[in-house]
N, C-alpha and C positions, 0 to 999 in steps of 0.2 A: 387662755391664749395670751392675755395681757401679762400675766405673771411669768409666763414662759419667755416672752420677749424681754421683760425686765431682767430675767435671769441671764439671758444671752448678752444683753448690754452690759450687765455687771461682770461678765466673764468673757475674756478674750483669750483664746488659745489655752483655756483651762486655768487662767490666772484672774484674780480679782482686780478691779480698777486700782485699789489701794496698793497692791503688790506692784503693779505696772508703774504706778506713780512713784513709789519708793525706789524701784530699780532705776527709773529714769533720772531721778534726783541724784542717786549715787553715781551713775555714769557721768552726769554733767559735772558733779563735784570732782570726780577723779580726773576728768578732762582738764578742768581748771588747774588742779594740782600738778598734772604733768606739764601743762603750759607754763606754769610758774617755774618748775624745775628746769625747763629747757630755755626759757626766755626771760626769767625774772632777774632780780638783783643779785641773787646768789646762784646763778644758773651755770649750766654746762658751758654756754658760750662765753660767759665771763671768765670761767676757769681756763678755757682755751686761750682767750686773749691775754690773760695774766701770765700764763705759761710762756707764750710767745714773747711777751714784753720782758720777762725774766731772762729768756735766752738772749735777746738783743742787748740787754743791760750787762749781762755777764761777758758777752763778746766785747762790748765797749770798754768795760773795766779792764779786760785783758789787753786791749789795744792801748789804753791809757797807761797801764803799768809798763808796757814795752817802751812807749814813748818817754815815760818818766826815767826809765833806766838809761836810755840813750842820752837824754838831756843831762842827767846827773854825770854820766861819763864825760860828756863834752864839758860840763862845768868844771869838773875836777882836773881835766886836762888843761883847761884855760887857767885854772887856779895855780897849777904847777908851773906853767910858763910864766905867769905873773910873779910867782915866788922866786923863780930862778934868776930874775933880772936884778934882784937886790944885791 
């Protein structure tokens, strides 16, 4: 009777304690890996933030180019007026 009880304790759902322990460790490690992928230093959230930052910077660069063109045009117009007075 005692050996039968030990056999039942050693097996749960037809699996040995070692197998259950190994599977549990693998599941925990996989969970940690997925957590690092989603929230770590090289994660999906960082990629999303950097993509948004790139979009904002590209828009700002475009705005600055337009402003630069306008200011250059104004500068050359003033330069022509200044040159015409001589």
